[in-house]
N, C-alpha and C positions, 0 to 999 in steps of 0.2 A: 457844932454843926449848924444849928439854927442861926447862930450869929454869922457864920460864913455865907449862908444863903441870903440873909438880910443884907449883908455887905455887898454881895454881888448884885442884888436887885437895886440897891441904892446907887451903886456906881453906874449901872446901865441907865437908870432913870436920870441921873445927873448929866449923862452924855446925850440924853434924849433918845436913847435906844431902847428897844424892847428886846428882852432876852428871848431867844428861840427856845421855848420850852413847851412840853406837851400840856394839854388842857388841865391835867391834875396839878400842874405847877401853881395854879391859883389857890391851892391850899395854904393855910398859915405856915410860916417858916418852921415852927416846932413840929408840925405834922409831917411836912416834907422831910425834915431831919429824921424823924422816927421811921418813916417809910424807907429812907435810904439805909439806915442802920439795920433794919430788918432784912432788907435785900442783901446786904453784905453778909449777914449771918447765914442766910439761906444759901448763898453762893459757897460759903465755907463748908456747909453741910453737904452740898452736892458733890464736892470733890472727894469726900470721904466715901469709903466703901459702905454702901447700905445693903442690908439684907432685903431681897425682894419679898414683897408681901404675897401671901397666899390667900387673897380674897378677891372678890369681884369689885371692880372699880365702878363707882357711881359718879355721875356728873350732872351739874346744873350750870347752865350757861347764862351770861347776861344777854339780853335780847339783841344788843348791838354787836355781839361778837360775830365777826365775819364767818361765813360758811366754810371758807378755806381753812381757817384756824381750827374750827370744830372737826373738820375732816382729818387734819394733820394729827391732832391728838388721838382721835379714834384709831387712826392707822398705827400710831406709835404703840398704843395699848392693845392692838389686835382686836378691837371692839368696834366694828363699823356702826353698831347701834348707838354708840355714844354721840355720834355726830347729830343725831336727831333727839337728844335728851332734852328735858324741860328747859325752856328759855324763860327767864324771869325778867320782868321790867324793873331792873335795879341796875346800879352801877357796880363797878368792881369792888368798891369798899362797902357798899350797903348790902350786898347780896347775903353776907353772913348773918344779917339780922332780919332777913326776909321771913315773914310769917309762913309763906308757902314752903320755902326751903326747910325751915325748922320743923314744920309739921310733917313733911315727907321724910325728913331724916329721922324723926322720932318713930314714924311708922316702920322704917327699915330696921331700926335698932330693935323694935319690938318683935319683928319677924325673926331677927337673928337670935334673940333671947329664946323665942319659942322653939327654934330649931335646936338650940343648944341644950334645952331641957329634956 
């Protein structure tokens, strides 16, 4: 996959063209290939019947996520409060390593353990 991405970039560059790609396309070829493969796996999972979770959804947004996107997910989940959930100054890929997110997630897990005990 990474080789195909590199080949497409090289052909476009040889023609003096810029590929019409989103900003994250500036990632290295192997990282783009990994992201593509993960997305394909997620699409395969989404078509399978999943058992609905019986838990409260939590959400952390990247600060640049448009308000309309936040409102759409909140509506889908029936949780209007999620539209105003914490917004972190991270990008889509870095948010999972955010110290703020990890701290808040650990707090929530601690609360869940206390309730279960």
